[in-house]
N, C-alpha and C positions, 0 to 999 in steps of 0.2 A: 670226502670230508664234509660233514654237515656244517661245520663252522670253522673257517680258516683262522688260525691264530698266528701271532708273530713268529712263533717257533717253527711254523710250517713253511716259512719263507726260505727259499734257497733252491739247490739243485737236487732233483730226485732221479735215482738210478735203480735199475733192477739188479738185485744181488744174486739171482739164480745164475749159476755158472753156465747152464745150458743156454741162457739168453744173454750172454755177455756182450754179444754184438749189437744189442738193441740200443737205440739212441737214448740220451738222457733228457730230462724235462726240467725246465727252470720255472720256479713259482715266485712271482712278485706280488706284493700286497700293498694296497693304498687305503689308508683310513681317512674318510671325508670329514672335515671339521665343521663345526658351527661357527657363525661369525656375526658380529655386530659392528656397524660403521657409525662412528660419531663425528659430528661436525663442530668446528669452532665457532661458526656463525649459523643463524637459522637457515637451514638448507632450502626452505621454500620462500625466502625473501632476500635474495642476493642481488647485489649491484655489480656491474662490470668494473674491473680493476680493483676490487676488494681482495684482500689476502685471506685465503681459506686454507685450513688444515683439516684433513680427513684422517681419522684414526681407526684402523681395522683391528678389532679384538678377535683373534682367531683361537678357537678352543678345540683340542683333541684331534690334531692331524698326525698322520703317520705315512711314511713312504719307505719301502725297502730299497728304493733307488734314490735318485736325487729329486728333491721337491722344490717347488717355486710358486710364487704368488704374483699376479698382475692385477692392477686396478685400472679400469677404464671409466672415464667420466665424459658424458655427452658424446660428441662426435670426434673427440680427440683420440690420439693413438694411445694404446695401452701403456701404462707406466709400470715398470718392473719394481715390485716391492721386495721380492726375495727370489734368489736364483741359486740353483745347484746346492741346495741345503740337504744334508744327510742327517737322519735321526735314527736312533735304535729303539726308541720307545715312543709312546703316544705323547705329543708335545703341545703346549700352549705357547702362543706368541702374539705380541702386539706390534703392528707395523703402522707407519704413518707417512703422510706426504703433504707438502705445503706448496701452493701455487696461487697465482693471480687468476681471478675469475674472468673468463671471457665468454662470449656467446657460444663458442664451440665447446666450452666446458659444461654448459648447462645441459641437463637431460638425465638419463638413467645412469646410476652408479653400479658398476658390475665388478665383482671380485672373482677372478679365475684361479683355480688351483691346479697345478701341473705336477704329476708324479710319473717319472720316467717319460714315456712318450704319449701319455694320456692327459687330457685336459678336462677339467670339470667346472661347470658354471655353478658357483655356490649361490644359494638363496640366503641373503643376509637380512638382518633387521636394522632399523635405524634410518640413517640418511641414505636412502636408496634412490633418491631423485633430487637433482639440484634444479631449483626454479628461480627465475628472476622475481624481484619484488612485485607485488600486485600493481596494476595500473591505477592512475588517478582518473576520477570522473566527476563531471559536473552536470546537473540536471536542471533545465529551465523549462517553464511551462508557459503556454500562450495565454492562459487564464489563471487568475488567482481567486481565492475564496471558495465558497460553496458553489457547486455546480448542479444544474438541473439535468435530469436524465434526458438524453437526446442531444446534449451540447457537444459540439466538435471541439476536441482538445488536442493540441500538438505539443508533444514532449520532445525536446532537443537534448541529446546526450553527447557531451564532449569527452571522449576517452583518449587519454594520452599515456605514453610510456609503457606500452605492453609488448611482450615478446613471448613466443612459445617455440620450442624446438620442433614440434610436430604440427598440430592444428590448434587454432584459437577460435572461440565463438563467444557470443554474448547473448544473454536472454534478459528480457524486460519483464518484471513482475509488478503489476499494479493491482492492489487488493488481492483478489483470489484468482486473477487472470495472469497466466504466464505465456509469453509469446516470444518468438525469435526476434532478436534485435539485429544482430550481425551473424550471418551464417558461418559455418565452419570454413576456414581458409588457412592456407599455409602462410607462415611468417618467416621471412629471411632476415629481418632486421627489426630494431625497435620501432614500433609503429604508433601512429595517432589516427583517430578517425572521429568524424562528427556525424551523428545519425539522428534523423528526425522521424518521429512516429506519430501518425494522426489517429486518434481514437474517437469513436462515438460513445460518449459516456453512458454507462448503465450502472445500476446499483452494484454490480460485480466488481467495478473498478474502485469502489470506496475502500481506502486503506493506504498502507505505506507503498512508496515507490522504491523498488530495489533493482539492482543490476547484478546478475550472476555471470561470472567469468569462468569459462571452461578452457583449461590449458593442459595439454598432455594427459588427458584423462582425469585431471583434478578439477573439482568444482569449488569455486570460492565466491562468497558474496562480498561485493565491493562496498566500501564506505565512501559514498559520494557526497559532494557538497551541493548546495542549491535547494531546489524544491524536493521535499521528502514525503509528501502526503497528498492524496486526492480525497476531497470531501464531497460526497454526493448527497443532495437534499433528499430526504425520505428513504434513505437506504436503511432497511431494518434487518436484512438477512443476507447471507452470502449466497449469491446465485451461482449456477453452474458455469464455469468458465467457458468462453467461446473457444472455437478451434483456433489454434495458432496459425498465423499467416506468415509464410516464409518471407524473409527480407531479400532484397536483391543483392547479388554478389558485389562486393566492393571492388573497385579498381584502384590499385596502389602503384606508386612509383617509389623505388627503394634505392638508397645509396648506402652501401655497406662500408663501415670503417674498419680499421685494423683491430685485431683481437686484443692488442695490448694498449689500446687507447679508448677513451670514452666515446661511445657511439652516439651520435646526435640523432634526434628525432627528425626524420626527413620525409615522412609520409603523411599526407592529409587526404582522408577519404571521406566522401560525402555520400550518404545513403539515405534515401527518402522512401519510406514505405507507408502504405495506407491500409489500415485494418478494414476489412469488409465484413466485420462481425455485425449481424443484425442487432439493432437496439432492443433492449429489454424494456417492456412497458413499465411506466412509472408505477410505483407501489401505491396502494390505497391511501396511506396517510398523506400523500401529497395532495390528492383531491380534497381530503377532509380539511387539511390546513387551508387550502385555497377557499373552500366554502365558508369556513369560519371567518376568514379575513374579509370576504365580500359582505357577509352578514353584518359584521361590525362596522364596516364602512357605510352601509345603508342606514343602520341605526344612528350612526354619528351624523349623517346628513339630515335625517329627520329631526334630531334634537337641535341642530343648528338652525333649521328652518323655523321650528317652533319658537326658538329664542328671538330670532330676528323679527318675526312677524307677530309676536305676542300682542303688541298694541293694536294692530289691525284686527286680529282675531277677537280681542275683547270688545272693540267697537261693533263688530258685526254681531257678536252675541248679545250686547245690550240692545242693539237695534231690533234684533229678532224678538227679545222679550217685550219691548214696548209695543211693537206691532201686534203681537199676539194678544195684548190686553186691551187694545183700543176698541175692538168690537163690543166688549162688555160695558165699557164706559159709555159708548155711544147708545147702546140699548137702554142703559139706565136713564140717560138724559131724555131719550125719546119717550120712555114711560112716564117721566115727570112733566112732559109738555102739557097734557090735559089739565093738570092741577095748578099750572103756573098762574100766579097772581091771585089765587084763592086763599082764604083764611082757613084755619084749622076747623073752625065751627062749620064752615061750609063744606069741607071735605068729609068730615065724619061728625054729624050732629049728635049721635048717640054718645060718643066719648065726651063731648062737651057737657051734656046733661049729667052724666055720671060724675064728672069733675065738680060740677056745681053742688050736686047732692052730697058727695062724700067729703069734699074739702071745705066748701062754704057753708054747708048745712041747710041750704035753701035753694030754691029755684029762682033764677033771676027773672025780672020782669021782661016781658017781650020788648017793651019800649027801650030799655037800656041794655038790651042783649048785645047789640053790636058794639057799644062803647066799652062795656065791661070785658067782652071777649077780646077786644083789641088790647086793653090794658094787661089782662092776664096772659095773653099770648106773648106780649112783649116781655113780661116778667119771666115766663117760662123759658 
């Protein structure tokens, strides 16, 4: 038979009389359904002791014998949703279950289909994993404001109220650098941890501070309070992130409460790691900014000195000008010394004769020459 049909189900015998003693054959058939599981609460953000209803929408199942369905959540025992069901045609059905969330209930959701003595693990869509609500976190920094490359910076991350059924891990993302904050570890109860990470700041660390939470193969970015950004002076481009440095394994002490009561946080873990990533040299704009600042400071000092000492500089300048003129005055006086005490007529007789001739119209008598010369010289 190339394709088994419902009509083919049953007992097969040989009708040839010569083969009447041959055994009969029984044919059973099972039609595997498709399924979708819906949750009354967000299946990836559950809190212990909350009431949860799961609804399984099953489409197209068939079993020539008795059929049944079982639902398993987390590490709990399977819960029977349907048992010893007999159908004659392909059937759809909706099954549901309601329970209080416990730590044992968190984990994978598996729907199993049983037909006669065979069991099939169905691959469903929807709420196929129940997860606890994301942990809370707070980030504090040892330094605030803008940082110069090469500065040592310590980030302290306080993580509370986290749980995973398999393994949990945390990564720290600063700018373009992602590194391990808390390594993978098994969790048996709701945990808390405080982690310190020391970084040597480079331009690659410029940007937002983020915490990634990995739980049961699911990656989630946490919304943390506190410091959210690192600002690096002179960061102009995203550098290649350095190699991640594994963090030391945490040591925890756990006290597990009852599945039906609130589980208190009883674990405090302290992990201190130090990044050995070599620093990236400061970018060129840093030196350019420093040079401009130094030049402006020098110019400002020169201006202040000129303002404060302007009176002294003016006195020195005037003194210099007077000193430079004194030799000329001294030479002039020295040239006048031979004629000192002499009359004009005695210094230049020719000019006196010309004056008498042109102005007076005659030449003075020699006898009155000195007297007239004195009078005229005084008038002149």
